[in-house]
C-alpha positions in Angstrom: 34.0 22.6 74.1 33.0 19.5 76.0 29.5 18.1 76.2 29.4 18.9 79.9 30.3 22.5 79.2 27.6 22.8 76.6 25.0 21.3 79.0 26.2 23.6 81.8 25.7 26.6 79.5 22.3 25.4 78.4 21.3 24.9 82.1 22.4 28.4 83.0 20.5 29.9 80.1 17.4 27.8 81.0 17.7 28.9 84.7 17.4 32.5 83.6 14.5 31.9 81.1 12.7 28.9 82.5 10.0 30.5 84.6 8.6 32.9 82.0 9.1 30.5 79.1 7.3 27.6 80.9 4.5 29.9 82.1 4.0 31.2 78.6 4.1 27.8 76.9 1.9 26.2 79.6 4.1 23.2 80.2 3.1 20.6 81.1 0.2 20.6 78.6 -0.9 17.0 79.4 0.0 13.9 81.4 3.6 12.9 81.8 4.8 9.4 81.0 7.8 8.0 83.0 9.3 4.8 81.8 10.8 2.3 84.3 12.7 -0.7 83.0 11.6 -3.0 85.9 8.3 -4.5 86.9 5.7 -3.0 89.2 6.6 -3.6 92.8 10.3 -3.7 92.2 12.7 -1.4 94.0 13.2 0.9 90.9 9.5 1.0 90.4 8.9 2.0 94.0 11.6 4.7 93.8 9.9 6.1 90.7 6.5 6.3 92.4 7.9 7.9 95.5 9.0 10.8 93.3 6.3 10.9 90.6 3.3 11.0 93.0 4.3 14.4 94.6 5.7 15.6 91.3 2.3 15.1 89.7 0.8 17.3 92.4 3.3 20.0 91.9 2.9 20.0 88.1 -0.8 19.8 88.1 -0.9 16.9 85.7 -1.1 13.1 86.2 2.0 11.1 85.7 1.7 7.6 84.2 4.5 5.2 85.3 5.1 2.9 82.3 6.7 -0.4 83.4 8.8 -1.9 80.6 10.9 -4.5 82.2 13.8 -6.4 80.6 17.5 -6.5 79.9 18.4 -5.0 83.3 16.5 -1.8 82.7 17.6 -1.2 79.1 14.2 -1.9 77.6 12.7 0.9 79.6 15.1 3.4 78.2 14.6 2.1 74.7 10.8 2.6 75.0 11.3 6.1 76.5 13.3 7.0 73.4 10.7 5.5 71.0 8.0 7.6 72.6 10.1 10.8 72.8 9.5 14.1 71.2 6.7 15.8 73.2 8.6 17.1 76.3 6.2 14.9 78.3 8.2 11.6 78.1 10.8 10.7 80.7 12.4 7.8 82.5 14.0 6.7 85.8 16.8 4.2 85.7 19.4 2.4 87.8 23.0 3.0 87.0 23.7 -0.1 84.9 21.9 0.9 81.7 23.8 4.2 81.6 27.3 2.9 82.8 27.9 -0.8 82.0 25.2 -2.0 79.6 27.2 -0.8 76.6 30.0 -3.2 77.6 27.9 -6.1 78.7 25.3 -6.1 75.8 25.9 -6.4 72.1 23.6 -3.4 71.3 21.6 -1.3 73.7 19.9 0.6 70.9 21.0 4.0 72.3 24.0 6.2 72.9 24.1 7.5 76.4 25.8 10.8 75.5 23.9 11.5 72.3 20.4 10.2 73.2 19.9 10.9 76.9 19.9 14.0 79.1 20.4 13.5 82.9 17.9 15.4 85.0 19.0 14.5 88.5 20.0 11.6 90.7 17.2 10.4 92.9 18.8 8.2 95.4 21.8 6.0 96.2 22.2 2.6 97.9 25.4 0.9 99.2 26.0 -2.8 99.3 26.9 -4.9 102.3 29.2 -7.9 102.3 27.4 -10.8 104.1 28.5 -14.2 105.3 26.9 -17.1 107.1 26.3 -16.2 110.8 28.1 -19.3 111.9 31.2 -18.7 109.7 34.6 -18.4 111.4 35.0 -15.1 109.5 34.2 -12.4 112.1 35.3 -9.2 110.3 36.5 -7.7 107.0 40.1 -8.4 107.7 39.3 -12.1 108.5 37.4 -12.2 105.2 40.4 -10.9 103.2 42.7 -13.2 105.0 40.5 -16.2 104.1 40.0 -15.1 100.5 43.8 -14.6 100.1 44.7 -18.1 101.4 44.6 -19.4 97.8 42.9 -18.3 94.6 39.2 -18.8 94.7 39.3 -20.0 98.3 35.9 -18.3 98.8 32.9 -18.5 96.6 30.5 -15.5 96.4 27.1 -15.1 94.8 25.6 -12.2 92.9 22.3 -11.5 91.0 24.0 -12.2 87.7 27.0 -11.6 85.4 27.7 -7.9 85.1 25.3 -7.0 87.9 26.1 -4.3 90.4 26.8 -7.0 93.1 29.1 -8.9 90.7 31.1 -5.8 89.7 31.3 -4.6 93.3 32.7 -8.0 94.4 35.3 -7.9 91.6 36.3 -4.3 92.5 36.6 -5.4 96.1 38.8 -8.4 95.1 41.0 -6.3 93.0 41.5 -3.6 95.6 42.1 -6.2 98.4 44.4 -8.3 96.2 42.4 -11.5 96.3 40.6 -13.8 93.9 37.2 -15.2 94.5 34.9 -17.7 92.7 31.8 -16.1 91.3 28.5 -18.0 91.3 25.7 -16.1 89.5 22.0 -16.4 90.7 18.9 -14.7 89.5 17.7 -13.0 92.7 19.0 -11.7 96.0 16.7 -14.3 97.7 18.6 -17.1 96.1 22.0 -15.5 97.1 21.0 -15.1 100.7 19.4 -18.5 101.0 22.6 -20.1 99.5 24.8 -18.2 102.0 22.6 -19.2 104.9 22.6 -22.8 103.6 26.4 -23.0 103.3 26.4 -23.5 99.6 28.5 -20.3 99.0 30.6 -18.3 101.4 29.4 -14.7 100.8 27.8 -12.1 98.7 27.4 -8.4 98.2 23.8 -7.2 98.4 21.5 -4.3 99.3 21.2 -4.0 103.1 17.4 -4.5 102.8 18.1 -7.9 101.2 20.4 -9.0 104.0 18.5 -7.6 107.0 15.8 -10.2 107.4 18.3 -13.1 107.6 20.6 -11.0 109.8 17.8 -10.4 112.2 16.9 -14.1 112.0 20.4 -15.1 113.0 21.4 -16.6 109.7 23.7 -14.0 108.2 26.4 -11.6 109.4 27.3 -8.3 107.7 31.0 -7.6 107.6 31.1 -4.2 106.0 29.4 -1.7 103.8 30.5 0.0 100.5 29.4 3.5 101.2 31.7 6.4 102.2 29.9 6.9 105.5 27.8 4.7 107.8 24.4 3.9 106.5 21.3 4.8 108.6 19.5 1.5 107.9 22.4 -0.5 109.3 24.4 2.0 111.4 26.5 -0.6 113.2 28.0 -2.1 110.0 31.5 -0.7 109.5 32.5 1.2 106.4 34.9 -0.8 104.2 37.0 2.2 103.0 40.4 2.2 104.6 40.0 -1.3 106.2 41.7 -4.6 105.4 44.0 -3.0 102.8 41.2 -1.2 100.9 41.9 2.4 99.8 40.5 5.3 101.8 38.3 6.3 98.9 36.8 2.8 98.3 33.1 3.2 97.4 30.6 1.3 95.4 27.0 2.3 95.2 23.9 1.6 93.2 22.0 4.7 92.2 18.8 5.7 90.5 18.2 8.8 88.4 15.6 10.7 86.5 16.4 11.1 82.8 15.0 12.7 79.6 15.4 12.2 75.9 18.1 14.4 74.4 15.7 16.6 72.5 13.8 17.7 75.6 13.5 21.5 76.1 16.4 22.5 78.5 13.8 24.7 80.4 11.8 21.5 81.1 14.9 19.7 82.3 15.6 22.6 84.6 12.1 22.7 85.9 12.0 19.0 86.6 15.4 19.2 88.4 14.1 21.9 90.7 10.9 20.2 91.5 12.5 16.8 92.1 15.2 18.2 94.3 12.6 20.0 96.4 10.7 16.6 96.7 13.8 14.9 97.8 14.4 17.5 100.5 11.2 16.5 102.2 11.9 14.5 105.4 8.9 12.3 104.8 10.2 11.3 101.3 13.6 10.7 102.8 12.1 8.3 105.3 10.2 6.5 102.5 13.5 6.0 100.6 15.4 4.9 103.7 12.7 2.3 104.5 13.5 0.5 101.3 17.3 0.9 101.6 18.0 4.1 99.7 19.3 7.6 100.6 18.0 10.7 98.8 20.7 12.2 96.5 19.5 15.5 95.1 21.8 17.4 92.8 22.3 19.1 89.5 21.9 17.6 86.0 25.6 18.3 85.5 26.4 16.4 88.7 24.5 13.3 87.4 26.3 13.5 84.1 29.7 13.6 86.0 28.6 10.6 88.0 27.7 8.6 84.9 31.2 9.4 83.4 33.0 8.4 86.7 31.1 5.2 87.1 31.4 4.3 83.4 35.2 4.6 83.8 35.4 2.8 87.1 33.2 -0.2 86.1 34.8 -0.3 82.7 38.1 -0.9 84.5 36.5 -3.8 86.4 35.1 -5.3 83.3 38.5 -5.0 81.6 40.0 -7.1 84.4 37.2 -9.7 84.3 37.6 -10.1 80.5 41.4 -10.4 80.8 41.0 -13.2 83.4 38.6 -15.2 81.2 
């Protein structure tokens, strides 16, 4: 029997027994601690607080957001697991620590399948491809044509080797049949400034990172990596099916709520229900969209499947990067 099947069975059993069991046990018996692997004020931190503030009201207990930044979010998960064992310790994380960190780091200190239980996805965010507003490249086909003129004809920036922006660009290049020069930076601000200043040609980034310079007339967005148009930038065309890209082309960042593997399945089920109801609130959806994210409620099994799919997809991209080095 596969892990997914076992978890599905546990979830089904928990759904039948959760309400009386939790009522009898009095969970939660104290404050919850939610670990975030990024600093206060960062996008992952803001996402965690958008969810945990109403969650605390629903559960009748305070929730302490524990910021433990470092290693692209990996430190937060490590610290969650160190503190585990009381059914009151959880985490929120972006996709990287669950899908690519095992390939890009020597040792994360945890096994995703054995040590972590998904609770639910919280939100997803696509990336946009942006170029200088004065560039001769007017659309996605023009970009592919320019990039295909010769190997590394165009240079793009990302927020670091192995980042979502880097891997998305390499996935795009592989699907479009082109080769581009990667220039790593440490922040989206550096990437956008370098594009606007003509130091590099392009970059994949969150829409919220590009918008200020687009509105200021310095950048132009050529396409977006989501399967459907994105409400924050509704006029930016979807890349899928364009300029030689496959119809199912998609690359998204996501953020999810997780628990240590020894967490009571009934607690996981309760949290999934509560968080999904929070994400269904239009006011919460507006909060998420304002910072460039779309609510993505779902099942624990659905999040587990997404982890497996993205691990395989980004693993293939990493294989190509390593083969080219």
